[in-house]
C-alpha positions, 0 to 999 in steps of 0.5 A, spaced: 047 636 426 049 638 418 050 632 415 056 635 411 057 629 406 050 631 403 053 638 400 058 636 395 053 636 389 049 643 391 048 648 386 047 655 387 044 661 383 046 668 384 040 673 382 041 680 379 039 687 383 045 691 382 048 694 388 044 690 392 048 684 389 053 685 395 048 681 399 051 675 395 057 675 399 053 674 406 051 668 403 058 666 401 060 666 408 054 663 411 055 657 406 063 657 408 061 657 415 057 651 415 061 648 410 057 647 405 060 646 398 058 648 392 059 644 385 056 649 380 054 656 381 050 660 376 049 668 376 045 674 372 047 681 372 051 683 378 050 675 380 055 673 375 060 678 377 060 674 384 059 668 381 065 668 377 069 670 382 067 664 387 068 660 381 075 662 380 076 660 387 076 667 391 074 666 398 068 670 401 073 675 404 077 676 398 070 678 395 068 682 400 075 686 400 074 687 392 067 690 393 069 694 398 075 697 394 071 697 388 070 704 385 062 703 382 062 709 379 067 708 374 065 701 371 063 704 365 065 710 360 062 713 354 061 710 347 059 712 340 053 707 338 047 707 336 045 701 341 047 704 348 050 710 351 056 707 355 060 701 354 061 696 361 068 694 358 071 697 365 068 692 368 070 687 364 077 690 365 076 689 373 074 681 372 081 680 368 084 684 373 082 679 378 082 673 375 086 673 368 084 672 362 081 665 364 075 662 360 068 660 363 070 652 362 076 652 366 073 654 373 075 650 378 067 650 380 063 649 374 060 656 372 054 658 368 052 666 366 045 668 363 044 673 358 039 675 354 040 675 346 037 681 344 036 679 337 033 673 338 029 675 344 032 668 347 036 666 353 043 665 352 046 661 358 054 662 357 058 656 359 064 657 355 068 663 353 072 669 356 070 670 363 070 677 363 065 678 357 061 673 360 060 678 366 060 684 361 054 680 357 050 678 363 050 685 366 049 690 360 043 693 361 039 694 354 039 702 352 044 704 357 050 700 355 052 697 349 050 690 347 056 685 347 056 682 340 059 675 340 058 669 335 053 673 332 049 674 337 047 681 341 047 679 349 044 684 354 043 683 361 040 676 363 034 679 368 030 680 362 029 673 362 031 669 368 034 674 374 034 668 379 038 663 374 036 656 377 035 653 370 043 652 368 043 648 375 037 644 373 038 642 367 045 639 369 041 635 374 043 638 380 041 637 387 040 641 391 039 648 388 040 653 392 038 660 389 038 667 392 033 672 390 035 680 391 028 682 390 024 678 393 023 683 399 026 689 396 022 696 397 023 700 391 023 707 393 022 714 389 029 715 384 033 721 385 037 720 379 036 717 371 040 711 373 035 710 379 030 711 375 032 706 370 034 701 374 027 702 378 024 701 371 028 695 369 027 690 375 020 692 377 018 689 370 022 682 373 019 682 380 012 679 378 016 673 374 021 671 379 017 667 383 015 662 377 023 662 376 025 660 384 019 655 384 024 650 382 029 651 387 030 647 393 031 653 397 030 660 396 034 665 400 030 672 400 034 676 404 030 682 407 034 688 403 028 693 404 032 698 407 037 699 402 036 701 394 040 699 388 044 705 387 047 707 394 054 704 394 056 706 401 051 701 403 056 695 400 058 693 407 051 693 411 048 689 405 054 683 406 052 683 413 044 683 411 045 677 406 049 673 412 044 674 417 038 672 413 042 666 410 045 663 416 039 660 420 035 659 413 041 655 411 042 651 418 035 649 418 035 647 410 041 642 412 039 640 418 033 637 414 037 634 408 037 627 407 043 623 409 047 619 405 047 612 406 
């Protein structure tokens, strides 16, 4: 039997992976069904979007409905900038529409988002400030989207430095740490568009370092997403199901083995 008294200090890290991020919702469903509560959640790229919604109290069902209704192809717009051809400001507006104008530090569940400061080459862990800006920064693919400028920094997609963001949780001393690596079992396929080419190039570069990042987690969930690609938005419902099917038994086994509190 799962010892529910041990679940209140869990940290959850949600990794990047473009449309594959829908699998995170299945993981949230499994956590809910097993009554595993999360006291802090971190996210990178699409993981930051799901993490933000969860941290501000959206249930997995609400997040599922949002992603099924979301117009994934209309989350960006052209921009005149020497740093990128598109702006993901529309994505930020989606977050504002869903959560209002809220700050990261006001989330009922502690929240952190990982971005990369392209002007210094250093990781930026966002723990305060406008939550929509945080999501925009963490999911801003360099060379495609204009970087988000904040406090003198130029922030882009955190996948460059920590695609599975367990470090904000470890730094807070949280245990157990549960992470979700969307790319661990992903099979890259021949891209059919420039977007697919860019995403394949982008994520191929980080898959070799992901195992080092996730080594510090107590449980790494790596759903089998080999049948899906990074850009096909018609797969969202199936991705949610795939995340749930893989996460439920893994989480159940993990919590059954967890030490009981005295």
